[in-house]
C-alpha positions in Angstrom: -19.3 1.3 11.6 -15.6 1.6 12.0 -13.6 0.0 9.2 -11.0 -2.7 9.9 -7.5 -1.4 8.9 -4.4 -3.5 8.4 -1.1 -1.8 8.2 1.6 -3.6 6.2 5.0 -2.1 6.8 7.5 -3.0 4.1 11.3 -2.6 4.1 14.4 -2.9 2.0 14.0 -3.6 -1.7 10.7 -4.6 -3.2 11.5 -6.9 -6.1 10.0 -10.0 -7.7 10.6 -12.3 -4.6 9.3 -9.7 -2.1 6.5 -8.8 -4.5 5.2 -12.4 -4.4 5.3 -12.3 -0.6 3.4 -8.9 -0.7 0.6 -10.4 -2.9 0.2 -13.3 -0.5 0.2 -11.1 2.6 -2.4 -8.8 1.1 -4.6 -11.8 0.0 -4.4 -13.1 3.6 -5.3 -9.7 5.1 -8.4 -9.5 2.9 -9.4 -13.1 3.6 -9.3 -12.1 7.3 -11.8 -9.4 6.8 -10.0 -6.1 6.6 -11.7 -3.2 4.8 -8.6 -1.0 4.4 -4.9 -1.9 3.7 -2.3 0.7 4.4 1.1 -0.1 3.0 3.8 1.8 4.9 6.8 2.4 2.7 9.0 4.2 5.3 11.7 1.6 5.3 11.7 0.8 1.6 14.9 1.8 -0.2 14.0 0.8 -3.8 11.2 -0.7 -5.8 11.9 -2.4 -9.1 9.4 -3.0 -11.9 8.3 -6.4 -10.4 7.7 -4.6 -7.1 5.6 -2.0 -8.8 3.6 -4.8 -10.5 3.1 -6.5 -7.2 1.7 -3.2 -5.7 -0.8 -3.0 -8.6 -1.7 -6.6 -8.1 -2.2 -6.0 -4.4 -4.5 -3.1 -5.2 -6.6 -5.3 -7.5 -6.9 -7.9 -4.8 -8.1 -5.3 -2.3 -10.5 -3.7 -4.7 -12.0 -7.0 -5.8 -12.6 -7.8 -2.2 -14.5 -4.5 -1.8 -11.7 -2.8 0.2 -9.4 0.1 -0.3 -5.6 0.3 -0.4 -3.4 3.3 0.5 0.3 3.9 0.7 2.2 6.2 3.1 5.7 7.3 4.2 7.5 7.3 0.9 11.1 8.5 0.8 12.1 10.9 -2.0 13.5 8.1 -4.2 10.3 6.0 -4.0 8.2 9.1 -4.5 10.1 10.0 -7.6 9.7 6.5 -9.0 5.9 6.7 -8.4 5.8 10.0 -10.2 8.0 8.9 -13.2 5.8 5.7 -13.7 2.6 7.7 -13.0 1.8 5.3 -10.1 1.0 8.4 -8.1 -2.1 8.7 -10.1 -3.2 5.1 -9.2 -2.4 5.0 -5.5 -3.8 7.5 -2.9 -0.7 8.3 -0.9 -0.2 10.0 2.5 2.9 11.6 4.0 2.8 9.4 7.0 0.4 7.3 9.2 -0.8 10.3 11.1 -2.0 12.0 7.9 -3.7 8.8 6.9 -5.5 8.6 10.2 -6.6 12.2 10.0 -8.0 11.9 6.4 -9.3 8.4 6.2 -10.0 7.1 9.7 -11.6 10.3 11.1 -13.9 10.5 8.1 -15.1 6.8 8.6 -16.2 7.2 12.2 
């Protein structure tokens, strides 16, 4: 059975306000029956500590619903932030959507 994937593209700065929106969006996605959430960070310029907390909360929502959450398309600044905070050990990340499709979607068919 092919999984239901929802892609959530983010942009700008992920802070407390945007983090709250992110949590709501992920909750809605899971309520609507998605199995996998891919957060595309290509247009994200910066993530503050509240934004990081929102990403962790989003992952918990997805896991508690029996789904999986992945991130992709980080710029160097966001990638460095993930490494410094050790978030890169928590989130499975992909270079871009194509890499995600090759590794995750092709193995689930």
